[in-house]
KOLMAR-727559 format. One record per atom (N, C-alpha, C, O, CB): residue number from 1; chain; atom name; x, y, z. Coordinates in pm, whole numbers, plus 50000, padded with zeros to 5 digits. Glycine has a CB too. Layout:
N
NODE     i   ch   at    east   north      up
NODE   NUM    A   CA       X       Y       Z
...
END
This chain:
69
NODE     i   ch   at    east   north      up
NODE     1    A    N   50605   60191   81669
NODE     1    A   CA   50502   60239   81759
NODE     1    A    C   50565   60274   81887
NODE     1    A    O   50640   60194   81944
NODE     1    A   CB   50392   60137   81779
NODE     2    A    N   50537   60399   81937
NODE     2    A   CA   50593   60439   82059
NODE     2    A    C   50525   60358   82171
NODE     2    A    O   50413   60310   82157
NODE     2    A   CB   50577   60590   82079
NODE     3    A    N   50600   60344   82285
NODE     3    A   CA   50543   60260   82389
NODE     3    A    C   50412   60308   82445
NODE     3    A    O   50327   60227   82482
NODE     3    A   CB   50638   60247   82498
NODE     4    A    N   50393   60441   82452
NODE     4    A   CA   50264   60483   82508
NODE     4    A    C   50146   60480   82410
NODE     4    A    O   50030   60496   82451
NODE     4    A   CB   50278   60621   82562
NODE     5    A    N   50174   60460   82280
NODE     5    A   CA   50062   60444   82181
NODE     5    A    C   49991   60313   82203
NODE     5    A    O   50049   60206   82223
NODE     5    A   CB   50114   60450   82034
NODE     6    A    N   49850   60330   82196
NODE     6    A   CA   49766   60212   82207
NODE     6    A    C   49708   60185   82068
NODE     6    A    O   49658   60275   82001
NODE     6    A   CB   49651   60231   82316
NODE     7    A    N   49718   60059   82027
NODE     7    A   CA   49663   60024   81896
NODE     7    A    C   49516   59980   81912
NODE     7    A    O   49484   59882   81980
NODE     7    A   CB   49748   59909   81828
NODE     8    A    N   49430   60056   81850
NODE     8    A   CA   49287   60022   81850
NODE     8    A    C   49254   59947   81723
NODE     8    A    O   49302   59985   81616
NODE     8    A   CB   49199   60150   81863
NODE     9    A    N   49176   59844   81727
NODE     9    A   CA   49149   59762   81615
NODE     9    A    C   48998   59726   81603
NODE     9    A    O   48928   59716   81704
NODE     9    A   CB   49233   59638   81624
NODE    10    A    N   48951   59708   81481
NODE    10    A   CA   48822   59667   81452
NODE    10    A    C   48812   59533   81398
NODE    10    A    O   48710   59497   81339
NODE    10    A   CB   48763   59756   81367
NODE    11    A    N   48915   59456   81415
NODE    11    A   CA   48922   59318   81365
NODE    11    A    C   48808   59237   81419
NODE    11    A    O   48742   59168   81341
NODE    11    A   CB   49055   59254   81404
NODE    12    A    N   48779   59242   81553
NODE    12    A   CA   48673   59163   81614
NODE    12    A    C   48538   59199   81548
NODE    12    A    O   48464   59109   81509
NODE    12    A   CB   48669   59187   81769
NODE    13    A    N   48505   59331   81536
NODE    13    A   CA   48382   59374   81478
NODE    13    A    C   48367   59328   81337
NODE    13    A    O   48263   59276   81298
NODE    13    A   CB   48371   59520   81483
NODE    14    A    N   48472   59346   81261
NODE    14    A   CA   48470   59294   81118
NODE    14    A    C   48443   59139   81110
NODE    14    A    O   48361   59089   81034
NODE    14    A   CB   48610   59327   81046
NODE    15    A    N   48519   59071   81194
NODE    15    A   CA   48503   58925   81198
NODE    15    A    C   48360   58887   81236
NODE    15    A    O   48299   58802   81170
NODE    15    A   CB   48602   58862   81299
NODE    16    A    N   48308   58948   81340
NODE    16    A   CA   48173   58908   81390
NODE    16    A    C   48070   58944   81279
NODE    16    A    O   47975   58869   81255
NODE    16    A   CB   48136   58983   81531
NODE    17    A    N   48090   59057   81213
NODE    17    A   CA   47995   59092   81110
NODE    17    A    C   47987   58995   80997
NODE    17    A    O   47883   58982   80932
NODE    17    A   CB   48028   59222   81058
NODE    18    A    N   48099   58925   80972
NODE    18    A   CA   48102   58825   80867
NODE    18    A    C   48045   58685   80918
NODE    18    A    O   48014   58594   80841
NODE    18    A   CB   48249   58810   80814
NODE    19    A    N   48037   58680   81049
NODE    19    A   CA   47994   58545   81103
NODE    19    A    C   48100   58444   81119
NODE    19    A    O   48072   58326   81139
NODE    19    A   CB   47893   58486   81017
NODE    20    A    N   48227   58488   81110
NODE    20    A   CA   48336   58391   81121
NODE    20    A    C   48384   58382   81265
NODE    20    A    O   48381   58478   81343
NODE    20    A   CB   48453   58431   81028
NODE    21    A    N   48429   58259   81297
NODE    21    A   CA   48493   58236   81424
NODE    21    A    C   48633   58288   81417
NODE    21    A    O   48681   58321   81308
NODE    21    A   CB   48491   58088   81462
NODE    22    A    N   48702   58297   81531
NODE    22    A   CA   48844   58341   81528
NODE    22    A    C   48924   58228   81457
NODE    22    A    O   49022   58257   81388
NODE    22    A   CB   48901   58369   81678
NODE    23    A    N   48887   58107   81471
NODE    23    A   CA   48960   57997   81401
NODE    23    A    C   48941   58011   81244
NODE    23    A    O   49035   57992   81167
NODE    23    A   CB   48905   57853   81452
NODE    24    A    N   48824   58043   81207
NODE    24    A   CA   48808   58062   81062
NODE    24    A    C   48885   58175   81003
NODE    24    A    O   48941   58161   80895
NODE    24    A   CB   48669   58081   81031
NODE    25    A    N   48889   58287   81071
NODE    25    A   CA   48969   58400   81033
NODE    25    A    C   49114   58369   81027
NODE    25    A    O   49185   58404   80932
NODE    25    A   CB   48946   58509   81125
NODE    26    A    N   49158   58299   81138
NODE    26    A   CA   49296   58258   81143
NODE    26    A    C   49338   58175   81029
NODE    26    A    O   49449   58190   80978
NODE    26    A   CB   49322   58187   81265
NODE    27    A    N   49252   58086   80987
NODE    27    A   CA   49271   57995   80876
NODE    27    A    C   49295   58078   80747
NODE    27    A    O   49389   58053   80672
NODE    27    A   CB   49148   57900   80862
NODE    28    A    N   49206   58177   80724
NODE    28    A   CA   49208   58257   80607
NODE    28    A    C   49330   58345   80595
NODE    28    A    O   49378   58376   80485
NODE    28    A   CB   49088   58337   80603
NODE    29    A    N   49381   58388   80719
NODE    29    A   CA   49500   58474   80725
NODE    29    A    C   49630   58393   80727
NODE    29    A    O   49737   58447   80700
NODE    29    A   CB   49493   58563   80848
NODE    30    A    N   49620   58265   80759
NODE    30    A   CA   49741   58178   80769
NODE    30    A    C   49817   58208   80899
NODE    30    A    O   49940   58209   80898
NODE    30    A   CB   49835   58200   80646
NODE    31    A    N   49745   58232   81011
NODE    31    A   CA   49798   58253   81141
NODE    31    A    C   49722   58169   81238
NODE    31    A    O   49624   58103   81203
NODE    31    A   CB   49793   58399   81180
NODE    32    A    N   49769   58172   81363
NODE    32    A   CA   49702   58093   81464
NODE    32    A    C   49584   58168   81526
NODE    32    A    O   49578   58291   81523
NODE    32    A   CB   49800   58053   81571
NODE    33    A    N   49491   58090   81584
NODE    33    A   CA   49379   58153   81650
NODE    33    A    C   49423   58253   81759
NODE    33    A    O   49363   58358   81779
NODE    33    A   CB   49290   58047   81710
NODE    34    A    N   49531   58214   81827
NODE    34    A   CA   49584   58303   81929
NODE    34    A    C   49627   58437   81878
NODE    34    A    O   49611   58540   81944
NODE    34    A   CB   49697   58239   81994
NODE    35    A    N   49682   58432   81755
NODE    35    A   CA   49718   58559   81691
NODE    35    A    C   49595   58646   81671
NODE    35    A    O   49596   58766   81700
NODE    35    A   CB   49788   58534   81556
NODE    36    A    N   49491   58585   81622
NODE    36    A   CA   49368   58664   81597
NODE    36    A    C   49319   58714   81734
NODE    36    A    O   49276   58829   81743
NODE    36    A   CB   49255   58576   81523
NODE    37    A    N   49323   58637   81832
NODE    37    A   CA   49274   58677   81966
NODE    37    A    C   49351   58798   82011
NODE    37    A    O   49289   58895   82057
NODE    37    A   CB   49290   58562   82068
NODE    38    A    N   49491   58798   82000
NODE    38    A   CA   49571   58913   82038
NODE    38    A    C   49550   59030   81944
NODE    38    A    O   49550   59144   81990
NODE    38    A   CB   49717   58876   82040
NODE    39    A    N   49532   59008   81820
NODE    39    A   CA   49491   59120   81729
NODE    39    A    C   49367   59189   81774
NODE    39    A    O   49364   59312   81781
NODE    39    A   CB   49468   59070   81590
NODE    40    A    N   49265   59114   81805
NODE    40    A   CA   49131   59171   81840
NODE    40    A    C   49142   59249   81974
NODE    40    A    O   49069   59345   81997
NODE    40    A   CB   49022   59054   81852
NODE    41    A    N   49237   59205   82061
NODE    41    A   CA   49250   59277   82190
NODE    41    A    C   49347   59391   82178
NODE    41    A    O   49367   59464   82275
NODE    41    A   CB   49297   59183   82303
NODE    42    A    N   49408   59411   82063
NODE    42    A   CA   49503   59526   82046
NODE    42    A    C   49634   59497   82112
NODE    42    A    O   49713   59590   82132
NODE    42    A   CB   49446   59657   82104
NODE    43    A    N   49665   59368   82149
NODE    43    A   CA   49784   59328   82215
NODE    43    A    C   49893   59285   82121
NODE    43    A    O   50004   59255   82164
NODE    43    A   CB   49756   59221   82307
NODE    44    A    N   49863   59282   81989
NODE    44    A   CA   49956   59238   81895
NODE    44    A    C   49961   59332   81775
NODE    44    A    O   49860   59356   81708
NODE    44    A   CB   49925   59100   81853
NODE    45    A    N   50078   59383   81749
NODE    45    A   CA   50093   59477   81633
NODE    45    A    C   50130   59397   81507
NODE    45    A    O   50242   59345   81496
NODE    45    A   CB   50205   59588   81662
NODE    46    A    N   50033   59388   81412
NODE    46    A   CA   50066   59309   81300
NODE    46    A    C   50172   59362   81210
NODE    46    A    O   50196   59483   81208
NODE    46    A   CB   49951   59287   81226
NODE    47    A    N   50238   59276   81134
NODE    47    A   CA   50329   59323   81030
NODE    47    A    C   50249   59393   80918
NODE    47    A    O   50127   59376   80913
NODE    47    A   CB   50412   59202   80971
NODE    48    A    N   50309   59467   80835
NODE    48    A   CA   50237   59533   80718
NODE    48    A    C   50176   59430   80638
NODE    48    A    O   50063   59447   80593
NODE    48    A   CB   50331   59618   80629
NODE    49    A    N   50247   59317   80613
NODE    49    A   CA   50193   59214   80529
NODE    49    A    C   50065   59159   80588
NODE    49    A    O   49967   59140   80516
NODE    49    A   CB   50295   59104   80508
NODE    50    A    N   50063   59132   80718
NODE    50    A   CA   49943   59078   80778
NODE    50    A    C   49827   59185   80776
NODE    50    A    O   49711   59155   80751
NODE    50    A   CB   49974   59031   80924
NODE    51    A    N   49870   59312   80806
NODE    51    A   CA   49763   59417   80807
NODE    51    A    C   49701   59422   80658
NODE    51    A    O   49580   59435   80641
NODE    51    A   CB   49828   59567   80853
NODE    52    A    N   49788   59410   80559
NODE    52    A   CA   49730   59418   80421
NODE    52    A    C   49638   59296   80394
NODE    52    A    O   49533   59310   80332
NODE    52    A   CB   49847   59423   80313
NODE    53    A    N   49680   59178   80441
NODE    53    A   CA   49590   59063   80425
NODE    53    A    C   49455   59086   80483
NODE    53    A    O   49352   59064   80420
NODE    53    A   CB   49649   58942   80488
NODE    54    A    N   49458   59134   80612
NODE    54    A   CA   49335   59158   80678
NODE    54    A    C   49245   59262   80606
NODE    54    A    O   49123   59250   80600
NODE    54    A   CB   49363   59201   80816
NODE    55    A    N   49310   59361   80554
NODE    55    A   CA   49232   59469   80484
NODE    55    A    C   49174   59412   80357
NODE    55    A    O   49062   59448   80320
NODE    55    A   CB   49324   59596   80449
NODE    56    A    N   49247   59324   80287
NODE    56    A   CA   49195   59266   80167
NODE    56    A    C   49084   59160   80197
NODE    56    A    O   48988   59149   80121
NODE    56    A   CB   49310   59202   80087
NODE    57    A    N   49094   59088   80300
NODE    57    A   CA   48986   58994   80335
NODE    57    A    C   48854   59063   80370
NODE    57    A    O   48745   59016   80335
NODE    57    A   CB   49029   58910   80453
NODE    58    A    N   48869   59175   80439
NODE    58    A   CA   48744   59248   80474
NODE    58    A    C   48707   59356   80372
NODE    58    A    O   48603   59419   80386
NODE    58    A   CB   48759   59313   80612
NODE    59    A    N   48794   59380   80266
NODE    59    A   CA   48775   59480   80167
NODE    59    A    C   48754   59620   80225
NODE    59    A    O   48662   59694   80189
NODE    59    A   CB   48661   59442   80082
NODE    60    A    N   48841   59650   80315
NODE    60    A   CA   48843   59793   80374
NODE    60    A    C   48991   59835   80386
NODE    60    A    O   49080   59750   80381
NODE    60    A   CB   48769   59800   80525
NODE    61    A    N   49015   59960   80401
NODE    61    A   CA   49145   60014   80414
NODE    61    A    C   49208   59972   80549
NODE    61    A    O   49137   59933   80642
NODE    61    A   CB   49139   60164   80401
NODE    62    A    N   49339   59980   80556
NODE    62    A   CA   49409   59951   80688
NODE    62    A    C   49369   60050   80794
NODE    62    A    O   49356   60019   80912
NODE    62    A   CB   49563   59955   80672
NODE    63    A    N   49350   60173   80744
NODE    63    A   CA   49303   60286   80841
NODE    63    A    C   49169   60258   80898
NODE    63    A    O   49137   60305   81007
NODE    63    A   CB   49295   60426   80770
NODE    64    A    N   49086   60180   80826
NODE    64    A   CA   48949   60155   80873
NODE    64    A    C   48952   60043   80979
NODE    64    A    O   48854   60017   81050
NODE    64    A   CB   48855   60116   80754
NODE    65    A    N   49072   59978   80986
NODE    65    A   CA   49085   59860   81078
NODE    65    A    C   49161   59899   81202
NODE    65    A    O   49122   59866   81314
NODE    65    A   CB   49157   59740   81009
NODE    66    A    N   49270   59971   81181
NODE    66    A   CA   49370   59999   81285
NODE    66    A    C   49384   60147   81302
NODE    66    A    O   49381   60223   81205
NODE    66    A   CB   49505   59936   81251
NODE    67    A    N   49400   60187   81427
NODE    67    A   CA   49433   60336   81455
NODE    67    A    C   49510   60342   81584
NODE    67    A    O   49495   60258   81673
NODE    67    A   CB   49298   60430   81467
NODE    68    A    N   49593   60445   81590
NODE    68    A   CA   49666   60472   81716
NODE    68    A    C   49591   60562   81801
NODE    68    A    O   49529   60656   81751
NODE    68    A   CB   49801   60529   81693
NODE    69    A    N   49594   60539   81928
NODE    69    A   CA   49528   60629   82023
NODE    69    A    C   49625   60714   82085
NODE    69    A    O   49590   60797   82168
NODE    69    A   CB   49453   60556   82127
END
């Protein structure tokens, strides 16, 4: 990712639509709650493996969750 690129994410929207807390999502992904917090804020660029796990959990494509601005 180039420095000027901004990662937009729909992780928070998807999580809230399921009724899960950050802690619950973190548990399902095998990461810390802080990682989920940073993901939701677009401050953490997930590995491909984590992005795939997120897409599988929510049953949507990676492109439906993350986009570069």
